[in-house]
Backbone as CSV, one residue per row, in Angstrom:
resi,resn,N_x,N_y,N_z,CA_x,CA_y,CA_z,C_x,C_y,C_z
1,MET,9.386,-25.081,8.983,8.979,-24.033,7.365,9.684,-24.932,6.954
2,GLU,9.311,-24.438,5.017,10.543,-25.528,4.464,11.760,-24.701,4.290
3,THR,12.905,-25.430,4.169,13.828,-24.649,3.634,13.407,-23.865,2.256
4,GLY,13.883,-22.523,1.640,13.779,-21.572,0.518,12.482,-21.322,0.596
5,ALA,11.371,-21.233,1.723,10.039,-21.121,1.432,9.481,-19.874,1.613
6,LYS,8.850,-18.371,0.857,9.646,-17.308,0.586,8.124,-16.590,2.259
7,VAL,9.266,-15.642,2.682,8.435,-15.375,3.592,7.756,-14.306,3.239
8,ASP,6.674,-14.443,4.383,5.872,-13.018,3.655,6.131,-11.345,4.915
9,PRO,7.382,-10.654,4.425,7.372,-9.174,4.846,6.284,-8.603,5.870
10,LEU,5.142,-9.105,5.279,4.428,-8.595,6.272,3.635,-8.749,7.192
11,ALA,3.696,-10.510,7.395,2.968,-11.379,8.527,4.551,-11.282,9.621
12,ASP,5.335,-10.491,9.546,6.963,-10.624,10.226,6.199,-10.242,11.537
13,PRO,4.712,-8.383,11.763,5.037,-8.277,12.726,4.079,-9.170,13.487
14,LEU,3.006,-9.220,13.035,2.467,-10.394,13.968,2.713,-11.666,14.856
15,LYS,4.129,-11.776,14.472,4.871,-12.604,15.779,4.661,-12.123,16.833
16,HIS,4.592,-10.982,17.076,4.251,-10.387,18.446,3.265,-10.617,19.677
17,PHE,2.016,-10.846,18.719,1.069,-11.292,18.413,0.779,-12.533,18.818
18,ASP,1.164,-13.682,19.308,1.289,-15.138,19.276,1.986,-15.467,20.536
19,SER,2.505,-14.237,20.920,3.236,-14.518,22.184,3.037,-13.600,23.465
20,ILE,1.922,-12.324,23.024,1.807,-11.675,24.170,1.111,-12.103,25.499
21,ARG,0.011,-12.784,25.333,-0.744,-13.443,26.767,0.600,-13.405,27.817
22,ALA,1.404,-14.636,26.914,3.111,-15.237,27.917,3.067,-14.396,28.009
23,ILE,4.518,-13.213,27.530,4.387,-11.826,27.493,4.379,-10.993,28.957
24,THR,3.083,-11.290,28.390,2.109,-10.053,29.808,1.809,-10.830,31.266
25,SER,2.224,-12.389,31.073,1.742,-13.118,32.916,2.600,-13.601,33.391
26,GLY,3.040,-14.427,34.844,4.104,-14.768,34.974,5.053,-14.051,36.141
27,ASP,5.594,-14.097,36.093,6.572,-12.779,36.779,7.386,-12.109,36.582
28,LYS,7.623,-10.692,36.821,8.038,-9.528,35.958,9.326,-9.514,36.032
29,THR,9.927,-10.091,35.037,11.365,-9.464,34.707,12.294,-9.164,33.800
30,PHE,13.548,-9.153,33.370,14.202,-8.293,32.993,13.981,-9.091,31.294
31,ASP,13.521,-10.172,31.520,13.294,-10.560,29.630,12.018,-10.360,29.631
32,GLN,10.762,-10.485,30.444,9.305,-9.556,29.624,9.790,-8.666,29.335
33,ALA,9.978,-7.483,30.451,10.431,-6.120,29.872,10.845,-6.213,28.416
34,VAL,11.736,-6.616,27.782,12.736,-6.384,26.497,11.287,-6.889,25.381
35,ALA,10.660,-8.629,26.012,9.862,-8.535,24.809,8.412,-7.596,24.959
36,LEU,8.465,-6.988,25.618,7.074,-6.181,25.546,7.531,-5.056,25.081
37,THR,9.447,-4.680,25.640,9.248,-2.832,24.644,9.597,-3.983,23.141
38,GLU,9.869,-4.920,22.935,9.837,-5.725,21.126,8.334,-5.447,20.758
39,ALA,7.492,-5.881,21.066,6.049,-5.920,20.812,5.413,-4.118,20.282
40,LEU,6.633,-3.262,21.590,5.511,-1.828,21.614,6.144,-1.385,20.064
41,ASN,7.455,-1.747,20.466,8.142,-1.306,19.226,7.474,-1.669,17.479
42,ALA,6.896,-2.295,17.306,6.371,-3.338,16.379,5.110,-3.366,16.353
43,ALA,4.406,-2.359,17.637,3.421,-1.755,17.438,2.220,-1.909,16.448
44,PRO,2.881,0.269,15.866,2.724,0.458,14.682,2.566,0.098,13.141
45,GLU,3.570,-0.703,12.902,3.463,-1.843,11.844,2.155,-2.221,11.981
46,VAL,2.290,-3.180,12.827,1.443,-3.970,13.315,-0.233,-3.337,12.960
47,LEU,-0.246,-1.994,13.529,-1.389,-1.142,13.592,-1.810,-0.837,11.749
48,ARG,-0.840,-1.220,11.538,-0.471,-0.199,9.706,-1.189,-1.304,8.648
49,LEU,-0.659,-3.081,9.689,-0.666,-3.983,8.323,-2.529,-4.504,8.509
50,LEU,-2.953,-4.424,9.841,-4.168,-4.749,10.222,-5.080,-3.687,9.179
51,ARG,-4.804,-2.869,9.529,-5.823,-1.573,8.854,-5.994,-1.491,6.990
52,GLU,-4.911,-2.053,6.657,-4.540,-2.565,5.346,-5.299,-3.566,4.889
53,ARG,-4.664,-4.317,5.619,-6.419,-6.203,5.142,-7.678,-5.827,5.858
54,ARG,-7.942,-5.315,6.391,-9.185,-4.655,6.678,-9.700,-4.617,5.360
55,GLN,-9.111,-3.077,4.378,-9.163,-1.650,3.969,-9.413,-3.047,2.468
56,GLN,-8.982,-3.677,2.529,-8.802,-5.214,1.389,-9.852,-6.160,1.482
57,GLY,-10.432,-6.128,2.935,-11.270,-7.624,2.483,-12.470,-7.018,2.805
58,ILE,-12.130,-5.437,3.187,-13.975,-4.738,3.011,-13.898,-4.138,1.594
59,ARG,-12.500,-3.799,0.323,-12.975,-3.783,-1.103,-13.295,-4.802,-1.378
60,ALA,-13.030,-5.888,-1.423,-12.987,-6.964,-1.383,-14.470,-7.657,-1.998
61,LEU,-15.135,-7.137,-0.430,-16.913,-8.165,-0.043,-17.469,-6.622,-1.043
62,HIS,-16.899,-5.420,-1.042,-18.180,-4.616,-1.465,-18.054,-4.547,-3.748
63,GLU,-16.565,-5.030,-3.752,-16.147,-4.956,-5.376,-16.697,-6.366,-5.183
64,ARG,-15.834,-6.911,-5.171,-16.443,-8.708,-5.584,-17.528,-9.326,-5.173
65,ASP,-18.145,-8.801,-4.259,-19.891,-9.802,-3.192,-20.567,-8.919,-3.810
66,GLY,-20.283,-7.701,-4.212,-21.661,-7.080,-4.000,-22.552,-6.908,-2.764
67,VAL,-21.494,-5.817,-1.212,-21.738,-6.297,-0.108,-22.023,-5.709,-0.215
68,SER,-22.881,-4.423,0.511,-23.436,-3.461,0.622,-22.257,-2.593,1.752
69,TYR,-21.773,-0.964,2.273,-21.542,-0.836,3.418,-22.408,-0.802,4.854
70,THR,-23.441,-0.833,4.064,-24.666,-0.585,5.107,-24.782,-2.207,5.708
71,GLU,-25.038,-3.324,5.349,-24.827,-4.140,5.360,-23.783,-4.830,6.246
72,MET,-22.586,-4.397,6.104,-20.867,-4.451,7.013,-21.170,-3.834,7.741
73,ALA,-21.790,-2.533,7.956,-21.646,-1.640,9.601,-21.476,-2.443,10.422
74,PRO,-23.032,-2.674,10.935,-23.527,-3.423,11.882,-22.069,-4.599,12.817
75,GLY,-21.946,-5.329,11.577,-20.999,-5.757,12.266,-19.237,-5.501,12.538
76,LEU,-18.919,-4.804,11.754,-17.935,-4.027,11.918,-18.244,-2.630,13.432
77,GLY,-18.978,-2.524,13.554,-19.882,-1.733,14.777,-19.502,-0.554,14.735
78,VAL,-19.768,0.319,13.062,-19.511,1.327,13.283,-20.587,1.998,12.143
79,LEU,-20.892,2.926,11.671,-21.327,3.264,10.561,-20.795,2.693,8.909
80,PRO,-22.641,3.074,7.702,-21.710,3.078,6.919,-21.180,3.571,6.156
81,GLU,-20.768,4.870,6.523,-20.494,6.522,5.906,-18.771,6.293,6.610
82,ARG,-18.768,5.169,7.996,-16.819,4.875,8.096,-16.690,3.031,7.310
83,VAL,-17.379,2.402,6.983,-16.921,1.908,6.296,-16.805,2.015,5.179
84,SER,-17.438,2.795,4.775,-16.797,3.760,3.217,-15.417,4.321,3.698
85,GLY,-15.390,4.843,4.516,-14.101,5.904,4.476,-13.005,4.665,4.573
86,ILE,-13.108,3.556,5.726,-12.052,2.587,5.529,-11.747,1.656,4.157
87,ALA,-12.677,1.933,3.319,-12.845,1.360,2.229,-11.977,1.670,1.127
88,ARG,-11.825,3.397,1.543,-10.740,4.337,0.540,-9.747,5.135,1.374
89,GLY,-9.437,4.086,2.128,-8.221,3.615,2.703,-7.954,5.301,4.463
90,HIS,-9.271,6.034,4.411,-9.189,7.057,5.413,-8.906,6.576,6.647
91,SER,-7.891,7.175,7.758,-7.818,6.194,8.880,-8.209,7.721,9.927
92,ARG,-8.356,6.939,10.742,-9.008,7.819,12.066,-7.591,7.839,13.315
93,ALA,-6.611,7.078,13.054,-5.251,7.131,13.581,-4.340,7.911,13.203
94,PRO,-3.503,8.496,14.740,-2.735,9.454,14.607,-1.897,9.868,13.504
95,GLY,-2.076,10.632,12.791,-1.034,10.680,11.733,-1.989,10.039,10.090
96,GLY,-3.303,9.786,10.402,-3.592,9.285,9.380,-3.675,9.975,8.218
97,ASN,-5.108,10.083,7.634,-5.311,10.969,6.331,-6.418,12.584,6.717
98,ARG,-6.361,12.828,8.295,-6.868,14.365,8.327,-6.155,14.926,8.095
99,PRO,-6.279,16.514,7.779,-6.099,17.581,7.813,-5.705,17.855,9.011
100,ALA,-4.123,18.089,9.118,-3.057,18.878,10.515,-4.080,19.978,10.546
101,PRO,-3.759,20.075,12.544,-5.521,21.287,12.922,-5.124,22.668,12.720
102,LYS,-5.195,23.844,12.191,-4.742,24.905,12.148,-3.979,25.378,13.049
103,SER,-2.766,26.011,12.970,-2.409,27.117,13.477,-3.280,27.962,14.203
104,ARG,-2.225,28.839,15.315,-3.048,30.172,15.926,-2.894,31.166,14.172
105,ALA,-1.955,31.182,13.864,-1.538,32.495,13.172,-2.871,32.139,11.706
106,GLN,-3.025,30.585,11.298,-3.852,30.338,10.178,-5.174,30.360,10.842
107,GLU,-5.861,29.919,11.936,-6.328,30.718,12.265,-7.332,32.336,12.110
108,ALA,-5.704,33.460,13.257,-6.011,34.305,12.997,-6.291,35.048,11.725
109,THR,-6.176,34.438,10.695,-5.844,35.193,9.266,-7.467,34.222,8.537
110,SER,-7.767,33.144,9.068,-9.131,33.024,8.447,-9.846,33.820,9.295
111,ASP,-10.136,34.584,10.237,-11.356,34.893,10.838,-11.444,35.755,9.738
112,GLU,-9.875,36.910,9.784,-10.127,38.368,8.796,-11.002,38.524,8.180
């Protein structure tokens, strides 16, 4: 890397993917356990980054190139409605955009 080159902070979590195969193979050691712990700790940020970049790609294809959600769906292995949701930033991940489940108290009052 060049001296003084700007580092993309969003790319940093991806460094854990480069060595995942090496980390999971070979002798089981303490160093391996430490490396796996670091990779696991980075996983939520990596997943957030991947979802964000996927959303950007889908939006660009749709808005810039005119590719429909129906055309993208088979390649992504999802329904067109899901592609639309991805483009809007909806997530099926824990803590995503889904409403929180109702508590028992809320369910009891909604039945009345």
